[in-house]
Each structure stands twice: as structure tokens, then as C-alpha cells.
C-alpha positions in Angstrom: 0.0 0.0 0.0 1.0 3.6 -0.4 2.4 5.6 2.5 -0.6 7.0 4.3 -1.2 10.4 5.7 -2.2 9.9 9.3 -4.1 12.2 11.6 -3.7 12.0 15.3 -6.7 13.2 17.3 -6.0 15.0 20.6 -2.2 14.4 20.8 -1.5 14.0 24.5 1.7 12.5 25.9 0.8 9.0 24.6 -0.8 10.1 21.3 1.9 12.5 20.2 4.7 10.0 20.9 2.8 7.2 19.0 2.1 9.6 16.1 5.8 10.4 15.9 6.6 6.7 15.5 4.0 6.4 12.7 5.8 9.3 10.9 8.5 6.8 10.0 6.2 5.0 7.6 3.7 7.9 6.7 3.7 10.5 4.1 2.8 13.0 6.9 1.3 13.0 10.4 -1.2 15.7 11.0 -2.8 17.2 14.1 -5.5 19.7 14.6 -4.4 22.9 16.4 -8.0 24.3 16.7 -8.9 24.7 20.4 -5.8 22.9 21.7 -3.8 24.1 24.6 -0.2 25.6 24.4 1.0 22.4 26.0 -0.5 20.4 23.2 1.1 22.7 20.7 4.5 22.3 22.3 4.1 18.6 22.4 3.2 18.4 18.7 6.1 20.6 17.8 8.5 18.5 19.9 7.5 15.4 18.0 7.5 17.0 14.6 3.8 16.7 13.8 2.3 18.9 11.1 -0.4 21.3 12.3 -3.6 21.9 10.3 -6.2 24.5 11.4 -9.4 22.5 11.5 -10.6 18.9 12.2 -12.3 18.9 8.8 -9.0 19.6 7.0 -7.2 16.9 9.1 -9.9 14.3 8.1 -10.0 15.4 4.5 -6.3 14.9 4.1 -5.9 11.7 6.3 -6.1 8.1 5.1 -5.9 7.0 8.7 -7.1 8.7 11.9 -5.9 7.6 15.3 -8.1 8.5 18.3 -6.2 8.7 21.6 -8.0 11.0 24.0 -9.5 10.8 27.6 -11.9 7.9 27.7 -14.9 10.0 28.5 -14.4 12.0 25.3 -14.1 9.0 22.9 -17.7 8.8 21.6 -18.1 12.6 21.3 -14.9 12.7 19.3 -16.1 9.8 17.1 -19.4 11.7 16.5 -17.5 14.8 15.4 -15.5 12.7 13.0 -18.6 10.9 11.7 -20.4 14.2 11.1 -17.5 15.2 8.8 -17.9 12.0 6.7 -14.5 10.6 7.3 -14.1 7.5 5.0 -10.6 6.3 5.9 -9.4 3.9 8.6 -10.3 5.0 12.1 -8.1 3.5 14.9 -10.1 3.7 18.1 -7.2 3.3 20.5 -8.7 4.7 23.7 -9.0 2.9 27.1 -12.7 2.2 26.8 -14.9 -0.9 27.3 -15.7 -3.2 24.3 -19.3 -2.1 24.2 -18.3 1.5 23.6 -15.9 0.4 20.9 -18.7 -1.4 19.1 -20.9 1.7 19.4 -18.2 3.8 18.0 -17.8 1.4 15.1 -21.5 1.8 14.5 -21.2 5.6 14.6 -18.5 5.7 12.0 -19.6 2.9 9.7 -20.1 2.2 6.9 -18.2 5.2 5.6 -15.1 4.6 7.8 -13.4 1.3 8.6 -12.9 1.0 12.3 -10.0 -0.8 13.9 -10.2 -1.4 17.7 -7.0 -0.7 19.4 -5.5 -0.8 22.9 -2.1 0.5 24.0 -0.3 -1.4 26.8 2.8 0.2 28.1 4.4 3.6 28.5 4.7 6.2 25.7 7.4 5.2 23.2 10.1 7.6 24.4 13.5 7.0 26.1 13.7 3.4 25.0 10.1 2.4 25.9 8.3 0.0 23.5 4.6 -0.1 24.1 2.4 -2.6 22.3 -0.6 -1.5 20.2 -3.1 -4.4 20.2 -5.5 -4.5 17.3 -8.7 -6.2 16.3 -11.0 -5.7 13.3 -11.1 -6.1 9.6 -7.9 -7.9 8.5 -6.9 -5.5 5.7 -7.3 -2.5 8.0 -5.4 -4.1 10.9 -2.6 -5.1 8.5 -2.4 -1.5 7.3 -2.0 -0.2 10.9 0.7 -2.8 11.4 2.5 -1.5 8.4 2.2 2.1 9.7 4.2 1.1 12.8 6.6 -1.4 11.3 10.2 -1.1 12.5 9.3 1.5 15.1 9.2 1.6 18.9 5.5 0.8 18.8 5.0 -2.9 18.6 1.7 -4.2 17.1 -0.2 -7.4 17.6 -3.5 -8.4 16.0 -5.8 -10.3 18.3 -8.6 -11.1 15.9 -11.3 -9.7 13.7 -13.9 -8.7 16.3 -14.2 -5.0 17.4 -13.9 -5.0 21.2 -11.1 -7.6 21.5 -8.3 -5.1 21.8 -10.3 -2.9 24.2 -11.1 -5.9 26.4 -7.4 -6.9 26.6 -6.4 -3.3 27.4 -9.0 -2.9 30.2 -8.4 -6.4 31.6 -4.7 -5.6 32.0 -5.4 -2.1 33.3 -7.9 -3.3 35.9 -5.1 -5.4 37.4 -2.2 -3.1 36.9 -3.7 0.2 38.0 -5.7 -1.3 40.9 -2.5 -2.9 42.1 -0.8 0.5 42.2 -3.6 1.8 44.4 -3.3 -1.3 46.7 0.4 -0.6 47.0 -0.4 2.9 48.2 -2.8 1.6 50.8 -0.4 -1.1 52.0 2.6 1.2 52.2 0.5 3.9 53.8 -0.9 1.7 56.6 2.5 0.0 57.1 4.2 3.4 57.5 1.5 4.4 60.0 2.9 1.6 62.2 6.5 2.1 61.3 7.0 -1.2 59.3 6.9 0.1 55.7 10.5 -0.7 55.0 10.0 -4.2 56.3 7.0 -4.5 54.0 9.1 -3.5 51.0 11.7 -6.1 52.0 9.1 -8.8 52.2 7.7 -7.9 48.8 11.1 -7.7 47.2 11.5 -11.4 47.6 8.9 -12.0 44.9 9.7 -10.6 41.5 7.0 -12.1 39.3 3.3 -11.1 38.8 0.3 -12.7 40.3 -1.4 -12.1 37.0 0.9 -14.7 35.4 -0.4 -17.4 37.7 -4.1 -17.9 36.8 -4.0 -21.4 38.2 -3.7 -20.0 41.7 -7.2 -18.5 41.4 -8.8 -21.9 42.4 -6.5 -22.0 45.5 -7.6 -18.5 46.4 -11.3 -19.5 46.0 -10.7 -22.4 48.4 -9.2 -20.0 50.9 -11.7 -17.2 50.5 -13.6 -18.1 53.7 -10.4 -17.1 55.6 -9.2 -14.3 53.3 -12.4 -12.3 53.4 -12.5 -11.8 57.1 -8.8 -11.1 57.1 -9.4 -8.3 54.5 -12.2 -6.9 56.6 -9.7 -6.7 59.5 -7.3 -4.9 57.2 -10.0 -2.5 56.1 -10.6 -1.6 59.8 -6.9 -1.0 60.2 -6.9 1.3 57.1 -9.9 3.2 58.6 -8.0 3.6 61.9 -5.1 5.1 60.0 -7.3 7.5 58.1 -7.0 5.7 54.8 -9.9 4.7 52.6 -11.1 1.1 53.2 -13.5 0.7 50.3 -11.2 -1.4 48.1 -10.6 -4.0 50.7 -14.3 -4.1 51.6 -15.1 -4.7 47.9 -12.4 -7.4 47.7 -13.9 -9.1 50.8 -17.3 -8.9 49.3 -16.0 -10.6 46.1 -14.3 -13.3 48.1 -17.7 -14.0 49.8 -18.9 -15.4 46.5 -16.4 -18.3 47.0 -17.6 -19.1 50.6 -19.1 -22.4 49.6 -15.7 -23.5 48.1 -14.2 -23.8 51.5 -11.0 -25.9 51.4 -12.1 -27.5 48.1 -8.9 -29.0 46.8 -10.6 -30.3 43.7 -11.9 -26.9 42.5 -10.8 -26.0 39.0 -10.0 -22.5 37.5 -13.2 -22.8 35.5 -15.3 -23.6 38.5 -13.8 -20.7 40.5 -14.5 -18.2 37.8 -18.0 -19.5 37.3 -18.8 -19.0 41.0 -17.7 -15.4 40.7 -20.6 -14.8 38.4 -23.1 -16.0 41.0 -24.5 -13.5 43.5 
């Protein structure tokens, strides 16, 4: 295929850096200066993006548009693009749930071809190499892959269904970002009692991720009858330290769905996950 002209919508720190990578294989990478902040302008200039005055001009000139904006704005942005009759490839790369991705595909089709995307990792600067996961029509996902070939942005196609890339992004984010909040709570309450350095030492003995051990879920379910009350105790400790206890109360409530699996050594991963769906 020919070198595409690519438009980046709302170039924040992630979007501008990703757009700059796409410039390697593009005829041009455009951004719309209309209504954007001085910080956005500085970012776009830093990454060598080409400014155009209006969204309409960006869309008229672009073969491919990449949407990377705050999640709440994703559908409004898609509506604005649809109203201007964009007929290229639209990469919906925001951190939104699969149902919203499907809705956006409906808003833009059939004029535009929508590719579902999800970025996992940090912006591609200073040696960072995020992965842009893709799903959607094969010809379109292949074109997006070509746009980022041999750049710091890796790509991987998950399938042909809109929503698959969004699902992977949010599934990972739900673990990764919640874990960071839990770290803050754990360190905060440990510091309240003068044992935060010891806590870090304990944790440093483990270097892998719980997320890489799905087989342990069944064991967690079998122990939930003990873990739930333990987390309620920990929630009380957070409250006493002036820290928010809601996450631990929610985790204890989730564990309660496994109460009838008490010490069940034969429980499988499938059984454990099925029980989570039951009130």
C-alpha cells in the first residue's frame, strides 16, 4: 500500500509519541491545532507533527485517523469525526470498554473502517516500547501494522472482532492500576505503624506477577472463607489510619462469592471463575 497520511486526534503525551513513531512510515502525520492548549502545541512541535487549522482539514487529508483521548471523550470525538464524513481507517485506541468500541464502530460505519486498538505500556520515548493491540477487519489491521513497522510501537493483531483489543487493554489495566492503588494503601498503613521498610523487603523477595499465575485462582477461592474476614480486619486498620477502606471491603465482598468452596482441593479454575458470576 502507499504511504498513508495519518491524523492524530487529541495528541496527549501518549498520542503525540505514538504519532511520531508512525511518521517513520507515513507521508505525513497531522494534528488539529484548533482549540488545543499551548501544552498540546508544544508537544506536537516537539514530536515534529504537522499542524492543520481544523478537524475537517485533518480528516479530508488523512487516510488513517488515530483516536487517543481521555476515555470520557471517545464517543463525542467519534461523533464529530462521523459528522464530517471521514471515510478512511479510524483507529479507536482509547481505554474504553468493548461495548463502547462497538458503538463507535456503528457511529463511523459504513463510511469509515474502524479498527479497535489498545495500548499497553508507556509512551514510546526514552527506549520504551509499548504494544498497540489491534482487532478488526484484516486488511485494515494489516495497514495499521505497516504504519508502525520497525518503530518503537509494537503491534499485535488479536482477531477480527471489534472489542477484543479494548477488552485486553482494560483487563490488564484493571489489574495493573488497581495494584498500584493497593500498593499505596499497603505502604500507607505500614508506614503508620513504622513497618513500611520491612514490608518492601518482604515484597522484594517476589519478582513475578500474580497475573501470570491464573492457576492460583482456584486456590484463592478455596481459601476465600479465611481471606475475606482477614481483609475486613485490614479494612478496619486502614480506617483507623485515616486511609480509605473501600477497596478492601469490595475485595472481601468478592471473596464471599467463594464461601461455599471452603478448602475444596478439587476446585478448577473454570469452577472458580463460574462461581464469581453468581451473587
